[in-house]
C-alpha positions as a Python dict, from the first residue, in 0.01 Angstrom:
ca = {
    (1, 'M'): (0, 0, 0),
    (2, 'R'): (93, -345, 129),
    (3, 'A'): (-204, -579, 175),
    (4, 'I'): (-41, -806, 432),
    (5, 'T'): (106, -628, 732),
    (6, 'H'): (101, -667, 1108),
    (7, 'K'): (-251, -533, 1170),
    (8, 'P'): (-435, -753, 916),
    (9, 'I'): (-251, -1057, 1054),
    (10, 'V'): (-357, -971, 1412),
    (11, 'D'): (-715, -901, 1302),
    (12, 'F'): (-729, -1230, 1111),
    (13, 'H'): (-626, -1434, 1415),
    (14, 'K'): (-870, -1248, 1637),
    (15, 'G'): (-1135, -1349, 1383),
    (16, 'I'): (-1028, -1713, 1412),
    (17, 'Q'): (-1082, -1700, 1789),
    (18, 'V'): (-1421, -1535, 1751),
    (19, 'A'): (-1538, -1784, 1487),
    (20, 'H'): (-1414, -2111, 1640),
    (21, 'K'): (-1675, -2236, 1886),
    (22, 'Q'): (-1420, -2387, 2127),
    (23, 'L'): (-1199, -2080, 2173),
    (24, 'N'): (-1303, -1834, 2444),
    (25, 'G'): (-1021, -1581, 2450),
    (26, 'F'): (-776, -1395, 2228),
    (27, 'Y'): (-465, -1232, 2368),
    (28, 'R'): (-156, -1062, 2234),
    (29, 'F'): (165, -1149, 2417),
    (30, 'N'): (540, -1163, 2384),
    (31, 'W'): (784, -1433, 2486),
    (32, 'N'): (908, -1234, 2789),
    (33, 'E'): (565, -1277, 2941),
    (34, 'L'): (613, -1655, 2935),
    (35, 'N'): (905, -1622, 3174),
    (36, 'G'): (702, -1432, 3431),
    (37, 'Q'): (347, -1420, 3554),
    (38, 'F'): (78, -1414, 3289),
    (39, 'R'): (-206, -1164, 3326),
    (40, 'G'): (-514, -1260, 3526),
    (41, 'G'): (-866, -1316, 3397),
    (42, 'V'): (-767, -1519, 3092),
    (43, 'Q'): (-1065, -1693, 2932),
    (44, 'T'): (-968, -2037, 2810),
    (45, 'P'): (-924, -2219, 2586),
    (46, 'A'): (-739, -1923, 2439),
    (47, 'L'): (-546, -1823, 2131),
    (48, 'L'): (-237, -1618, 2223),
    (49, 'L'): (-75, -1445, 1926),
    (50, 'E'): (290, -1345, 1908),
    (51, 'S'): (399, -1089, 1648),
    (52, 'H'): (518, -1254, 1330),
    (53, 'S'): (868, -1253, 1190),
    (54, 'A'): (959, -1229, 824),
    (55, 'D'): (1233, -1299, 576),
    (56, 'L'): (1270, -1211, 211),
    (57, 'S'): (1369, -1453, -61),
    (58, 'T'): (1412, -1420, -435),
    (59, 'N'): (1367, -1671, -712),
    (60, 'S'): (1668, -1806, -903),
    (61, 'N'): (1661, -1530, -1170),
    (62, 'N'): (1610, -1248, -919),
    (63, 'T'): (1282, -1145, -1082),
    (64, 'N'): (1047, -1208, -790),
    (65, 'T'): (1082, -1135, -420),
    (66, 'T'): (870, -1318, -166),
    (67, 'N'): (803, -1204, 189),
    (68, 'N'): (780, -1512, 409),
    (69, 'R'): (592, -1422, 726),
    (70, 'A'): (637, -1678, 1005),
    (71, 'I'): (323, -1682, 1218),
    (72, 'S'): (328, -1822, 1571),
    (73, 'F'): (43, -1853, 1817),
    (74, 'L'): (-38, -2061, 2121),
    (75, 'L'): (-355, -2255, 2193),
    (76, 'L'): (-368, -2292, 2572),
    (77, 'D'): (-602, -2412, 2844),
    (78, 'F'): (-578, -2466, 3219),
    (79, 'T'): (-545, -2822, 3346),
    (80, 'G'): (-619, -2760, 3713),
    (81, 'K'): (-383, -2895, 3975),
    (82, 'A'): (-21, -2974, 3889),
    (83, 'D'): (36, -3334, 3784),
    (84, 'S'): (-326, -3383, 3682),
    (85, 'Y'): (-226, -3602, 3389),
    (86, 'D'): (-580, -3690, 3284),
    (87, 'N'): (-663, -3319, 3253),
    (88, 'Q'): (-338, -3254, 3063),
    (89, 'E'): (-423, -3530, 2815),
    (90, 'A'): (-777, -3397, 2768),
    (91, 'V'): (-653, -3039, 2711),
    (92, 'L'): (-383, -3151, 2468),
    (93, 'D'): (-626, -3370, 2275),
    (94, 'N'): (-891, -3099, 2253),
    (95, 'L'): (-648, -2826, 2147),
    (96, 'E'): (-472, -3052, 1897),
    (97, 'N'): (-810, -3088, 1725),
    (98, 'V'): (-865, -2711, 1737),
    (99, 'G'): (-519, -2662, 1582),
    (100, 'L'): (-602, -2901, 1300),
    (101, 'D'): (-936, -2723, 1253),
    (102, 'I'): (-739, -2402, 1203),
    (103, 'A'): (-505, -2574, 954),
    (104, 'G'): (-812, -2682, 756),
    (105, 'Y'): (-947, -2326, 765),
    (106, 'L'): (-614, -2187, 642),
    (107, 'K'): (-605, -2440, 359),
    (108, 'M'): (-963, -2358, 258),
    (109, 'L'): (-884, -1984, 249),
    (110, 'S'): (-564, -2046, 55),
    (111, 'N'): (-775, -2215, -216),
    (112, 'D'): (-1040, -1938, -218),
    (113, 'R'): (-974, -1678, -489),
    (114, 'N'): (-1171, -1420, -286),
    (115, 'S'): (-955, -1459, 26),
    (116, 'W'): (-657, -1246, 122),
    (117, 'L'): (-481, -1580, 192),
    (118, 'Y'): (-533, -1711, -164),
    (119, 'G'): (-220, -1902, -270),
    (120, 'K'): (-24, -1776, 31),
    (121, 'F'): (-48, -2069, 277),
    (122, 'D'): (141, -2393, 219),
    (123, 'P'): (17, -2676, 445),
    (124, 'N'): (377, -2808, 447),
    (125, 'S'): (473, -2505, 657),
    (126, 'F'): (220, -2588, 933),
    (127, 'K'): (371, -2722, 1257),
    (128, 'M'): (235, -2792, 1605),
    (129, 'E'): (465, -2815, 1908),
    (130, 'K'): (341, -2919, 2253),
    (131, 'V'): (387, -2656, 2526),
    (132, 'G'): (336, -2671, 2900),
    (133, 'P'): (324, -2640, 3179),
    (134, 'L'): (313, -2262, 3143),
    (135, 'F'): (192, -2005, 3392),
    (136, 'D'): (-63, -2160, 3626),
    (137, 'N'): (-53, -2512, 3483),
    (138, 'M'): (-158, -2431, 3124),
    (139, 'Y'): (-91, -2676, 2842),
    (140, 'G'): (-146, -2667, 2471),
    (141, 'W'): (23, -2620, 2136),
    (142, 'N'): (246, -2367, 1967),
    (143, 'I'): (115, -2339, 1612),
    (144, 'L'): (360, -2223, 1346),
    (145, 'Y'): (298, -2159, 977),
    (146, 'T'): (420, -1937, 697),
    (147, 'V'): (231, -1692, 479),
    (148, 'K'): (419, -1623, 156),
    (149, 'N'): (334, -1333, -70),
    (150, 'H'): (493, -1132, -347),
    (151, 'E'): (680, -827, -216),
    (152, 'P'): (764, -588, -503),
    (153, 'L'): (1035, -399, -309),
    (154, 'C'): (989, -88, -518),
    (155, 'F'): (1184, 217, -411),
    (156, 'E'): (947, 510, -358),
    (157, 'P'): (1146, 836, -362),
    (158, 'D'): (861, 1041, -211),
    (159, 'K'): (902, 844, 115),
    (160, 'W'): (1262, 954, 154),
    (161, 'Q'): (1451, 1273, 221),
    (162, 'F'): (1824, 1266, 156),
}
C-alpha cells in the first residue's frame, strides 16, 4: 500500500488550513474554475488546493525510483473594490507571511522522524508566485513545492488479468 497518495495529500493541506490561525477556509478547485465564476460563500483568507501532478525519476544506476509530487495551492483573500491598492498590498503582505509560515511547517515536518513528510520536502523546491486579481478581486500567492519519496514500482501480478 502506498503511503503518499492523493487523499493523504488533500487531508494534510486541510489540516494546514485548520491549524493556521489566519486561514478561514479550505477549498478544492481546478484551474477551469479560475476562468469562470468562483463559488459563493468563500471564507477568506483561504487555502485552495489543486490536485498534484507527479513524475518519476531514477538514480544514475537505475536502483532507486523517486516519485516527485508537485503540490500547488493558492492562498487568497478579497481586497474589496477594484484598484484598492492599499488593500492589495495588505493582503499580499499578510498571505506572503502565511506562505512562509507553511514553508517553515513543511521544513519542520521534513526533519521530524515521526512525520509522513520526513526527508521528503526540499526547501529548494518551494516557490511563491503572486496571483490576482482573480474572481471578485481576490489576490494572493500560488504556492508550489515538491514532495519526493521512494516509489518501488513493483509489479504485482494479482492486480492484473491478462
